[in-house]
Each structure stands twice: as structure tokens, then as C-alpha cells.
C-alpha positions as CSV (number, residue, x, y, z in Angstrom):
1,M,-32.8,6.7,9.8
2,N,-35.5,5.1,11.8
3,N,-36.9,2.4,9.5
4,R,-40.4,2.7,10.7
5,N,-42.7,3.7,7.8
6,T,-39.7,4.2,5.4
7,H,-41.8,2.8,2.6
8,S,-44.2,5.7,2.7
9,E,-41.9,8.7,3.4
10,V,-38.7,10.4,2.2
11,G,-35.9,11.1,4.6
12,I,-33.5,13.9,4.1
13,F,-30.4,14.3,6.3
14,A,-26.8,15.5,6.2
15,L,-23.7,13.7,7.5
16,G,-21.8,16.9,7.0
17,G,-22.2,20.5,5.8
18,L,-24.8,21.8,8.3
19,G,-23.5,24.3,10.9
20,E,-20.2,24.4,9.1
21,V,-18.5,25.3,5.8
22,G,-17.1,22.0,4.6
23,K,-17.4,18.2,4.6
24,N,-20.6,18.4,2.6
25,M,-22.5,15.2,2.4
26,Y,-26.3,14.9,2.1
27,C,-28.5,11.9,1.8
28,I,-32.0,11.3,0.4
29,E,-33.6,8.0,1.6
30,Y,-36.7,6.3,0.1
31,K,-37.9,2.7,-0.1
32,N,-34.6,1.2,1.0
33,Q,-32.7,3.4,-1.4
34,I,-30.0,5.9,-0.3
35,F,-29.0,8.6,-2.7
36,I,-25.8,10.4,-1.5
37,I,-25.0,13.9,-2.7
38,D,-21.3,14.9,-2.4
39,C,-18.6,13.7,0.0
40,G,-16.3,16.4,1.1
41,I,-13.6,17.3,3.6
42,L,-13.3,20.1,6.1
43,F,-10.0,21.7,6.6
44,P,-8.9,21.5,10.3
45,E,-9.3,24.3,12.7
46,E,-6.3,25.6,14.7
47,H,-6.9,23.5,17.7
48,M,-7.0,20.2,15.7
49,L,-3.2,19.7,16.1
50,G,-1.7,17.2,13.7
51,V,-5.0,16.6,11.8
52,D,-4.8,16.9,8.0
53,Y,-8.5,16.7,7.2
54,V,-11.9,16.2,8.8
55,I,-14.4,14.0,7.0
56,P,-18.0,12.9,7.9
57,D,-18.7,9.8,10.1
58,F,-19.7,7.1,7.6
59,T,-21.2,4.8,10.3
60,Y,-24.8,5.0,9.0
61,L,-23.7,4.3,5.4
62,E,-21.6,1.4,6.6
63,Q,-24.6,-0.1,8.4
64,N,-26.9,0.5,5.4
65,S,-24.5,-0.1,2.6
66,K,-26.9,-2.4,0.7
67,K,-29.3,0.5,0.3
68,I,-26.8,2.9,-1.4
69,V,-27.8,3.5,-5.0
70,G,-25.0,5.9,-5.9
71,L,-23.0,9.0,-5.1
72,F,-24.0,12.1,-7.0
73,I,-21.4,15.0,-7.2
74,T,-22.4,18.6,-7.7
75,H,-18.9,19.9,-8.5
76,G,-15.2,19.3,-8.0
77,H,-14.2,21.4,-5.0
78,E,-12.4,19.6,-2.1
79,D,-15.2,20.2,0.3
80,H,-17.5,18.2,-2.0
81,I,-15.2,15.5,-3.4
82,G,-12.2,15.3,-1.0
83,G,-13.8,12.6,1.2
84,I,-14.4,10.2,-1.7
85,P,-11.3,8.0,-1.3
86,Y,-12.0,7.6,2.4
87,L,-15.7,6.7,1.7
88,L,-14.7,4.1,-0.9
89,K,-12.4,2.5,1.7
90,K,-15.3,2.0,4.0
91,V,-18.4,1.5,1.8
92,K,-19.0,-0.1,-1.6
93,I,-20.5,2.6,-3.9
94,P,-22.3,1.1,-6.9
95,M,-21.8,4.2,-9.1
96,I,-20.4,7.7,-8.8
97,Y,-22.2,10.2,-11.0
98,A,-20.3,13.4,-12.0
99,A,-20.1,15.9,-14.8
100,G,-17.3,16.9,-17.2
101,F,-14.3,18.5,-15.3
102,T,-15.5,16.9,-12.0
103,V,-15.0,13.4,-13.4
104,D,-11.4,14.4,-14.2
105,M,-10.9,15.8,-10.7
106,I,-12.2,12.7,-9.1
107,E,-10.1,10.4,-11.3
108,A,-7.0,12.5,-10.6
109,K,-7.6,12.2,-6.9
110,L,-8.1,8.5,-7.0
111,E,-4.9,8.0,-9.0
112,E,-3.2,8.1,-5.6
113,Y,-5.3,5.0,-4.7
114,P,-4.8,2.7,-7.6
115,K,-6.9,-0.1,-6.1
116,L,-9.9,2.3,-5.6
117,L,-9.6,3.7,-9.0
118,S,-9.6,0.3,-10.7
119,S,-12.7,-0.8,-8.6
120,V,-14.9,2.2,-8.7
121,K,-17.4,3.0,-11.5
122,I,-17.8,6.6,-12.5
123,T,-20.4,7.7,-15.1
124,E,-20.4,11.1,-16.6
125,F,-23.8,12.9,-16.7
126,K,-24.8,15.9,-18.8
127,S,-27.4,18.5,-18.0
128,N,-30.1,16.8,-20.2
129,Y,-29.7,13.4,-18.6
130,T,-32.3,11.7,-16.3
131,Y,-31.6,8.5,-14.3
132,H,-34.6,6.4,-13.3
133,F,-34.7,4.4,-10.1
134,N,-37.5,2.8,-8.0
135,E,-40.1,5.7,-8.0
136,I,-37.2,8.2,-8.0
137,D,-35.8,10.2,-11.0
138,I,-32.6,12.1,-10.8
139,S,-31.9,15.1,-13.2
140,F,-29.6,18.0,-13.3
141,I,-29.5,21.8,-13.8
142,R,-26.4,23.6,-14.8
143,M,-25.4,26.4,-12.3
144,N,-22.6,29.0,-12.1
145,H,-19.9,28.7,-9.5
146,S,-16.1,29.2,-9.4
147,I,-15.3,25.9,-11.0
148,P,-16.6,24.4,-14.3
149,D,-19.4,21.9,-14.6
150,S,-21.3,22.8,-11.4
151,F,-24.8,21.4,-11.2
152,A,-27.9,21.4,-9.0
153,I,-29.4,18.0,-8.5
154,C,-33.1,17.3,-8.7
155,I,-34.7,14.3,-7.1
156,K,-38.2,13.6,-8.2
157,T,-40.1,11.7,-5.5
158,P,-43.7,10.5,-5.3
159,Y,-44.4,13.6,-3.2
160,G,-42.7,16.1,-5.5
161,V,-39.3,17.4,-6.5
162,I,-36.4,18.0,-4.1
163,M,-33.7,20.3,-5.4
164,H,-30.1,20.5,-4.1
165,T,-28.5,23.6,-5.5
166,G,-24.9,22.6,-5.0
167,D,-22.6,25.7,-4.6
168,F,-23.9,28.4,-6.8
169,K,-24.1,32.1,-7.6
170,I,-26.2,34.1,-10.0
171,D,-23.8,35.4,-12.7
172,F,-25.3,37.0,-15.8
173,T,-21.8,37.3,-17.4
174,P,-20.0,34.1,-16.4
175,V,-16.7,33.0,-17.8
176,G,-18.1,29.6,-18.7
177,P,-21.6,28.5,-19.8
178,Q,-24.7,30.2,-18.6
179,A,-26.8,28.7,-15.8
180,E,-30.0,27.1,-17.0
181,Y,-32.4,29.6,-15.6
182,E,-35.2,28.4,-17.8
183,K,-35.1,25.0,-16.0
184,L,-35.3,26.8,-12.6
185,A,-38.3,28.7,-13.8
186,R,-40.0,25.6,-15.0
187,L,-39.5,24.0,-11.6
188,G,-41.2,27.0,-10.0
189,S,-44.1,26.7,-12.4
190,S,-44.6,23.0,-11.9
191,G,-44.1,23.2,-8.1
192,L,-41.0,22.5,-6.1
193,L,-41.5,20.4,-3.0
194,L,-38.2,21.1,-1.1
195,L,-35.2,23.3,-1.8
196,L,-31.8,22.6,-0.2
197,S,-29.8,25.7,-0.8
198,D,-26.2,26.8,-0.4
199,S,-26.3,29.4,2.4
200,T,-22.6,30.3,2.7
201,N,-23.0,34.0,1.7
202,A,-26.5,34.6,3.0
203,L,-25.2,37.3,5.3
204,R,-23.7,39.3,2.4
205,E,-26.0,42.0,1.0
206,G,-26.9,42.4,-2.7
207,F,-25.3,40.5,-5.6
208,T,-21.9,38.9,-6.0
209,D,-19.5,40.4,-8.5
210,S,-19.4,38.6,-11.8
211,E,-16.3,36.6,-12.8
212,K,-16.0,38.6,-15.9
213,K,-15.6,41.8,-13.9
214,I,-12.8,40.2,-11.9
215,G,-11.1,39.2,-15.2
216,E,-11.2,42.7,-16.5
217,S,-9.8,44.0,-13.2
218,I,-6.9,41.5,-13.2
219,K,-6.0,42.5,-16.8
220,D,-6.0,46.2,-15.8
221,L,-3.9,45.4,-12.7
222,F,-1.4,43.5,-14.8
223,S,-1.0,46.5,-17.2
224,K,0.1,48.7,-14.3
225,I,2.7,46.4,-12.7
226,K,6.2,46.9,-14.0
227,G,8.2,44.1,-12.2
228,R,7.6,40.4,-11.9
229,I,4.2,39.2,-10.8
230,I,3.6,36.3,-8.5
231,C,-0.1,35.4,-8.5
232,A,-1.6,32.9,-6.0
233,T,-5.1,31.4,-6.3
234,F,-7.0,28.2,-5.7
235,A,-5.7,25.4,-7.9
236,S,-9.3,24.4,-8.5
237,N,-10.4,27.8,-9.7
238,I,-10.0,27.0,-13.4
239,F,-11.9,30.1,-14.6
240,R,-9.6,32.4,-12.6
241,I,-6.5,30.6,-13.9
242,Q,-7.8,31.2,-17.5
243,Q,-8.3,34.9,-16.7
244,I,-4.7,35.2,-15.4
245,I,-3.4,33.5,-18.5
246,E,-5.4,35.9,-20.7
247,A,-4.1,38.9,-18.6
248,C,-0.5,37.6,-19.3
249,Q,-1.2,37.3,-23.0
250,I,-2.6,40.8,-23.3
251,N,0.4,42.3,-21.3
252,N,3.1,40.2,-23.1
253,R,4.0,38.1,-20.0
254,H,5.1,34.5,-19.9
255,I,3.6,32.4,-17.2
256,A,5.3,29.6,-15.2
257,I,3.3,27.2,-13.0
258,F,4.3,26.2,-9.5
259,G,2.6,23.8,-7.2
260,R,1.7,20.2,-8.0
261,S,-2.1,20.7,-7.7
262,M,-1.9,23.8,-9.9
263,E,0.1,21.9,-12.5
264,K,-2.4,19.0,-12.5
265,T,-5.4,21.3,-12.8
266,I,-3.9,23.2,-15.8
267,E,-3.1,19.9,-17.4
268,L,-6.6,18.6,-17.0
269,G,-8.1,22.0,-18.0
270,Q,-6.1,22.0,-21.3
271,E,-7.1,18.4,-22.1
272,I,-10.9,19.3,-21.9
273,G,-10.6,22.8,-23.3
274,Y,-11.3,25.0,-20.3
275,I,-7.7,26.3,-20.3
276,K,-6.5,27.9,-23.5
277,A,-3.1,29.5,-24.0
278,K,-1.2,30.8,-27.0
279,K,1.9,28.9,-27.8
280,G,4.8,30.2,-25.7
281,T,2.7,31.8,-23.1
282,I,3.2,29.0,-20.5
283,I,6.9,28.3,-20.0
284,N,8.9,25.8,-18.0
285,Q,9.9,26.7,-14.5
286,N,13.6,26.7,-15.3
287,E,13.0,29.2,-18.1
288,I,11.9,32.2,-16.0
289,D,15.4,33.7,-15.9
290,N,15.5,33.8,-19.7
291,F,13.1,36.7,-19.7
292,P,13.1,40.2,-18.1
293,A,11.1,40.4,-14.8
294,S,8.6,42.6,-16.5
295,E,7.7,39.8,-18.9
296,V,7.2,37.1,-16.2
297,C,4.3,35.9,-14.1
298,L,4.5,33.0,-11.7
299,L,1.2,31.3,-11.0
300,C,1.3,29.3,-7.8
301,T,-0.6,27.6,-5.0
302,G,-0.5,28.9,-1.4
303,S,-3.2,31.5,-1.3
304,Q,-4.4,30.0,2.0
305,G,-1.0,30.2,3.8
306,E,-0.4,26.4,3.6
307,P,3.1,25.8,5.0
308,L,4.3,23.5,2.2
309,A,2.6,25.4,-0.7
310,A,4.7,27.2,-3.3
311,L,3.9,30.8,-2.1
312,S,4.7,30.0,1.6
313,R,8.1,28.5,0.5
314,I,8.8,31.6,-1.6
315,A,7.9,33.8,1.3
316,N,10.2,32.1,3.8
317,G,13.0,31.7,1.3
318,S,13.0,27.9,1.1
319,H,11.8,27.6,-2.5
320,K,14.5,25.9,-4.7
321,L,13.8,28.0,-7.9
322,I,12.3,31.3,-6.8
323,K,14.0,34.0,-4.7
324,L,12.0,37.2,-4.0
325,M,13.1,40.5,-5.5
326,P,12.2,43.9,-4.1
327,S,10.4,44.7,-7.4
328,D,8.1,41.7,-7.1
329,T,4.3,42.1,-6.8
330,I,2.3,39.3,-5.2
331,I,-1.4,39.1,-6.0
332,F,-3.8,37.1,-3.9
333,S,-6.7,36.2,-6.1
334,S,-8.7,34.3,-3.5
335,S,-10.5,34.8,-0.2
336,P,-9.6,33.2,3.1
337,I,-11.1,29.9,4.0
338,P,-12.4,30.0,7.6
339,G,-9.5,29.0,9.9
340,N,-6.7,29.9,7.5
341,L,-6.4,33.6,8.2
342,E,-3.5,33.3,10.6
343,G,-1.4,31.3,8.1
344,I,-2.3,33.8,5.3
345,N,-1.3,36.8,7.4
346,K,2.0,35.1,8.3
347,T,2.7,34.6,4.6
348,I,1.8,38.2,3.8
349,N,4.0,39.5,6.6
350,Q,7.0,37.5,5.3
351,L,6.5,38.7,1.8
352,Y,6.5,42.4,3.0
353,K,9.6,41.7,5.1
354,N,11.3,40.6,1.9
355,G,10.4,43.9,0.2
356,A,7.7,42.7,-2.1
357,E,4.5,44.5,-2.8
358,V,1.4,42.6,-1.8
359,I,-2.1,43.1,-3.3
360,T,-5.2,41.4,-1.8
361,H,-8.8,41.8,-2.7
362,S,-10.2,45.2,-1.9
363,V,-12.5,47.9,-3.2
364,I,-9.6,49.3,-5.2
365,N,-8.3,46.0,-6.5
366,D,-11.0,43.5,-7.5
367,T,-8.7,40.4,-7.6
368,H,-11.4,37.9,-6.4
369,T,-15.1,37.3,-6.2
370,T,-16.8,34.5,-4.3
371,G,-18.6,31.6,-6.0
372,H,-21.5,31.7,-3.5
373,A,-24.8,33.5,-3.8
374,S,-25.3,36.7,-1.7
375,S,-28.7,37.6,-0.3
376,G,-30.0,39.2,-3.5
377,E,-29.2,36.1,-5.5
378,L,-30.7,33.8,-2.9
379,K,-34.0,35.7,-3.1
380,M,-33.9,35.6,-6.9
381,L,-33.5,31.8,-6.7
382,F,-36.3,31.4,-4.2
383,S,-38.6,33.6,-6.4
384,L,-37.8,31.5,-9.4
385,V,-38.2,28.0,-8.0
386,R,-40.9,28.9,-5.3
387,P,-40.3,25.9,-3.0
388,K,-43.0,24.7,-0.6
389,Y,-40.4,23.7,2.0
390,F,-36.9,25.1,2.5
391,M,-33.8,23.7,4.2
392,P,-30.7,25.8,4.2
393,I,-27.4,23.8,3.8
394,H,-23.7,24.4,3.4
395,G,-23.2,27.0,6.1
396,E,-22.7,27.9,9.7
397,Y,-25.9,28.2,11.8
398,R,-26.1,32.0,11.5
399,M,-25.9,31.6,7.7
400,Q,-28.6,29.0,7.7
401,K,-30.8,31.2,9.9
402,V,-30.5,34.2,7.6
403,A,-31.1,32.1,4.5
404,A,-34.3,30.8,6.0
405,S,-35.5,34.3,6.8
406,L,-34.8,35.3,3.1
407,A,-36.9,32.3,2.0
408,V,-39.7,33.6,4.2
409,E,-39.4,37.1,2.7
410,T,-40.0,35.5,-0.8
411,G,-43.1,33.6,0.2
412,V,-42.1,30.4,2.0
413,K,-44.2,29.9,5.2
414,P,-42.1,30.2,8.3
415,E,-43.3,26.8,9.6
416,N,-42.1,25.3,6.3
417,T,-38.4,26.3,6.9
418,F,-36.2,23.7,8.6
419,I,-32.8,24.4,10.1
420,L,-31.2,21.1,10.8
421,E,-28.0,19.8,12.4
422,N,-25.9,17.0,10.9
423,G,-27.7,13.7,11.6
424,E,-31.2,15.2,12.1
425,V,-33.7,13.8,9.6
426,L,-36.4,15.8,7.8
427,K,-39.2,13.4,6.8
428,I,-41.7,14.1,4.1
429,N,-44.9,12.1,3.3
430,D,-48.4,12.8,2.1
431,K,-49.2,14.6,5.4
432,G,-46.4,17.1,5.1
433,A,-42.8,17.6,6.4
434,K,-41.3,17.5,9.9
435,I,-38.0,16.9,11.7
436,S,-38.2,13.4,13.1
437,G,-35.4,11.2,14.4
438,R,-31.7,11.2,13.6
439,V,-28.9,9.0,12.2
440,T,-25.4,8.5,13.5
441,S,-23.2,11.5,12.5
442,G,-20.1,13.1,13.7
443,V,-16.5,13.7,12.6
444,T,-13.6,11.5,11.6
445,Y,-10.1,12.8,11.7
446,I,-7.5,12.1,9.0
447,D,-4.0,12.1,10.4
448,G,-1.5,11.0,7.7
449,S,-2.7,7.6,6.4
450,S,-4.8,7.0,9.5
451,I,-8.6,7.2,9.2
452,G,-10.6,7.5,12.4
453,D,-7.8,6.4,14.8
454,I,-7.7,9.9,16.2
455,S,-10.5,10.6,18.6
456,G,-11.7,13.9,20.1
457,A,-10.0,12.9,23.3
458,V,-6.6,12.6,21.5
459,I,-7.2,16.1,19.9
460,K,-7.9,17.4,23.4
461,E,-4.7,15.9,24.7
462,R,-2.7,17.4,21.9
463,K,-4.2,20.8,22.7
464,T,-3.4,20.4,26.4
465,L,0.2,19.4,25.6
466,S,0.6,22.4,23.2
467,D,-0.9,24.9,25.6
468,K,0.2,23.6,29.0
469,G,2.9,21.1,28.6
470,M,3.4,17.7,30.2
471,F,4.9,16.5,33.5
472,S,5.7,12.8,33.8
473,I,7.0,10.9,36.9
474,I,8.3,7.4,36.5
475,M,8.2,5.3,39.8
476,T,9.6,1.8,40.4
477,I,7.9,0.1,43.3
478,D,7.6,-3.2,45.0
479,S,3.9,-3.5,46.0
480,K,4.5,-6.7,47.9
481,N,7.0,-5.2,50.3
482,K,5.4,-1.7,50.1
483,V,8.6,0.2,49.1
484,L,10.0,2.4,46.5
485,V,12.8,0.5,44.8
486,A,14.5,3.5,43.1
487,E,14.4,7.3,43.1
488,P,11.6,8.5,40.8
489,Q,12.6,9.9,37.3
490,V,11.0,13.0,36.0
491,V,10.3,14.2,32.4
492,S,9.0,17.7,31.8
493,R,8.1,19.0,28.3
494,G,6.6,22.5,27.8
495,F,5.9,22.9,31.5
496,I,9.0,23.8,33.4
497,H,12.7,23.7,32.3
498,M,14.1,21.2,34.8
499,K,17.6,22.8,34.7
500,G,17.1,25.8,36.9
501,S,13.9,24.5,38.5
502,E,15.6,21.8,40.6
503,E,13.9,22.9,43.9
504,L,10.4,22.8,42.4
505,T,11.0,19.5,40.7
506,H,12.4,18.0,43.9
507,D,9.2,19.3,45.7
508,F,6.9,17.5,43.2
509,V,8.9,14.3,43.5
510,N,8.7,14.3,47.3
511,F,4.9,14.9,47.1
512,S,4.6,11.9,44.7
513,K,6.8,9.6,46.9
514,N,4.9,10.4,50.0
515,Y,1.5,10.0,48.3
516,V,2.4,6.6,46.9
517,L,4.0,5.3,50.1
518,D,0.8,6.3,52.0
519,E,-1.4,4.5,49.5
520,M,0.7,1.4,49.6
521,K,0.4,1.3,53.4
522,K,-3.3,1.8,53.4
523,N,-4.2,-0.8,50.8
524,K,-3.4,-4.5,51.1
525,V,-3.9,-5.1,47.4
526,L,-2.7,-2.3,45.2
527,N,-4.7,-1.3,42.1
528,L,-2.1,0.3,39.9
529,I,-4.8,1.9,37.6
530,N,-6.5,3.6,40.5
531,L,-3.1,4.6,42.0
532,R,-2.0,6.2,38.6
533,N,-5.3,8.1,38.2
534,N,-5.4,9.3,41.8
535,L,-1.8,10.4,41.8
536,S,-2.4,12.3,38.5
537,T,-5.4,14.1,40.2
538,E,-3.6,14.9,43.5
539,L,-0.3,15.9,41.9
540,G,-2.1,18.1,39.5
541,R,-3.8,20.0,42.3
542,Y,-0.5,20.4,44.1
543,I,1.3,21.6,40.9
544,A,-1.6,24.1,40.3
545,L,-1.3,25.4,43.9
546,K,2.5,25.9,43.5
547,T,2.6,27.2,39.9
548,E,-0.9,28.2,38.9
549,R,-0.5,26.0,35.9
550,D,-2.2,22.9,34.7
551,P,0.0,20.6,32.7
552,M,-0.9,17.1,31.6
553,I,0.2,14.7,34.4
554,I,1.5,11.3,33.4
555,P,2.5,8.9,36.2
556,I,4.2,5.7,35.1
557,F,4.6,2.7,37.5
558,M,6.8,-0.3,37.2
559,D,6.0,-2.9,39.9
560,L,8.8,-5.4,40.5
561,A,6.4,-7.6,42.4
562,R,4.4,-8.4,39.3
């Protein structure tokens, strides 16, 4: 953030989460203090070949690391905590503040990084806690979401209170504790300066179905299924997991768990009391054949079509313990994350091919409900807290735009709504609020253990290679004597099959030879970098003329005169 006048104004900006659903990371800056809210990942889109995750660009935090007061976490979903290990590798965080189950999720994640786990400080907050800093107070409001211990974060500044909702929904019959609506109402009565609100489901009309309704639907569905049930859901959706366990108990089914993340979640959930199962309900994986199919339920990961997840391996027949039976019923108790639909459909088709029955969420079968507020819930929130200023977060631009219009409907002045992009700064002082300046923002690609070594250019090259293929010509020259020393060698991948395309290949080789010989004759001193670039351009044009295709051209020169 531009440091000019930072002692008399509050800066609010996002390093991720605006214009997208994922990699949530928001910052409040005041008097050389930076308060970070969440640090998530974004799952890669289809064109991001070889990329495991996308995280925010931490450059601004690295440059201003001494200002960082702490990292405050709203809840334990990957798009809010998945980036923490990568942040800790880059920046020293004085303290991570998280609640209940979220603390366990973070610690479980950091177990894969022992050095980070031993060096980081995590403190557990409760809904009645307040932390005091230099002219800033941080407090919390319990909200309802699809994971336990989800909180809004309130930042009290000299100009008023800023509230970050976290992910939330209005659920009057939640599976877990009720949201603290009385605190929201008190905020509205005392005056809320700025609301940063989840806008993911702003386009959806009305109110979201209650988790309790989905639980009853799942129990009813289980009672009608005669064969074995295989149920896939998010490993982090601990409330849904408990509902599935209860449905098994009511319908006399034993449940076996598949998927490392699912096993870990249930282990953590049992430790802190969110997962409760009667003795004998949860059985070992190798015990499933000891019971009739009508008394078995398999709970697994893979609801998003992940290739290595349990359900995908069941579908393609590669799972070591589970082979599909025609009487199996597979239930998807989840909704697709953007970008995952192709993988999900592939898994569903494979399941159908193997004769299984597949049930996904529909009007008939309520197997899932979202954890994000629909338009009616957003308007209820806006009416409760009555913000002076509004900034929609956590959503694509269209979602942010609609959320802003809903805020206007409930009384926020149009000029007091601010739709920002990642990196843009909203500044608030005693004169009001305005968008002013920006900080460094962007994306960092995680490829295996590599952080940030993969640039956008590399992703583009991978995309070109996957779509159009590659044609490489290797030329050995003697630039001093201006001759080709050997016949060029050609490598083609994904472009033309060289066996059967000898005439075309020979044509490209002759074009390249003639071009290089002409260039050597024209230039007394040969610049190999220019020669490589120019041959790539000219050969590319010639190939396009001959084939109407545009592969990646890679000329390689070996100069014996150097």
C-alpha cells in the first residue's frame, strides 16, 4: 500500500478472493500494522497443466513482513487455509489465530512440514474473545457454514468497525451451534462502518436449504436403498459426515472410511466431539466383506472427480479393496467446485458403465446444500448489520456485482459500494472511503514441491504443447566456415507422426537448411539467439502455410566454431 498518510487511514485490500472463488486472502493495514484474514488456495483450471494449486502472490507481505501482526482464520476450508504452509515458508507470521476445529485442521496440514509446525505459534480464540492492538481491536462472531467453528471477524478501528463475514449462510436449524445473530444486530445498532461479505451465492434466489433438511433427506434415501451404498462428499464437511453416520445407524448399516483426508477428518472430529458414532458403526476397511451388502456403506473422497481419490479409483477399477457391484448405489453429497465438472462427469460415466446406480443432488434427492448465503440471506444480513460501506468478497465479478446491488436494495448508498480487484486498495479515513492505489498482487503456481518457479509463460507453453504439439530441429553448424556440418535431426511430438510424413518432414528440413545457410552468408558475425528466434518465426509461418497448424517450434543449434 502507498505509505503516504498511512498513519491516518485504514487500507483494505485482497491478495486473493476477488473476481474468483478461491485463494482467499484479505488484509487490513493501519499504523504500520497488517492484519491478514485467511490464506487459501485455488484449485487449478483445466488450462493450468501440471499445476497442483494456485496461491496468492505474497510479494507485498514479504516486503512489509515487519508490519504483520497476525493471521486470522475464519474457518478450515482449503480455500482459506490451504496456502498457510507456503506463506510460512516466505514470511514470518507472529501468530496464527483460529478457532476449535480449524486449529486442528491447520495443525494436521502442518504435520507434513515439521519445521514449520515447530516454529509457528497458533492461538485458539473463542467467540467471546477480544484481542487488543495499537488502536485496533479484533473480535469474533460465530456464523453457520458447512464446517464447524466458522467465524466472522470484526476489526474495530478509530473510524468504526470493519466486519469480514467469512463464508456463511443463514441456517435457523443448523447441525452445529446457532450463529450469534444477537451480535450481528448489536453491530447494526451501534453502526457498522464497512462490511466485507461472502458473495459466492448472490445470484441464487431465496434462502439456502438447511443442513438439517439435508440430513433428513439422506436418512430417507438410505432407507430406500437395498444394496451397498458408496457415499462421496468433501472430507472437510464434518457436519455432512455426521449426518451420513447417523443415517447408517438408523438403517442398520456399518460404515467404512476410504481416503486419507477423510480418515484424518473423522479422527479429528471424534477427538473434539463433532463426530459421534455408536460402537461398531465404523468398521475397518478389510471388514466390509464380513457383512451383507445391504448392511454396508462406504464413505469416501472423490466427489470432485479427483483422479487419485478413492471414488475415481473405484470407478476405473484400480482400487485395491473395492470392486463395483451392479447393485451398488453411489451418492454424491456435494456440489461441483468450478473447474471440476469434467472430472466429475467422467467419474459418473465410469460408474454407470460398471452398472452402478448414481444419485446426485436434485429436486427429488436433496443430498447436498451449499454453505454460502443466497440472495435472501444476504439481504437479511445487510438489514441486520446496516453497513455504511459495502465491499463484496469471495466471488467472481458477476457475484460481487449482484451482491452490491442487494446491499443497495437494503439501504446502502450506491456510491458507498466498492467492487475491487485483487491488489486494489480501499482507503478509509475521517473524510470517507475511496479506492486509491494498489499493492502487488497476482498468482503463484504450485507444481509439486516447487513454489513460484512456474510462470504464466510456462503454463502457456504447456497449453500450446498439449493443444498443438512441438516440432524441434537440431542443426550442427560451423559459423566460421559458414557450413552445415551434419544433416539436421528432427523431433516431433503431438504435431505430425514422422513415420508416414517423410515428405513433409523433408520439406521442413530443407526450408530450415536454406534459411540458415542464407543467414550465415549474409552475416559476418552470427548471433545464434537471433538466428534461433528468426528461424522459429519463419519456419512457423511455413509450417502454418503447409499444414494450417501452429506447433511450438524449437530450433537447437550446435556451433562447432565456438
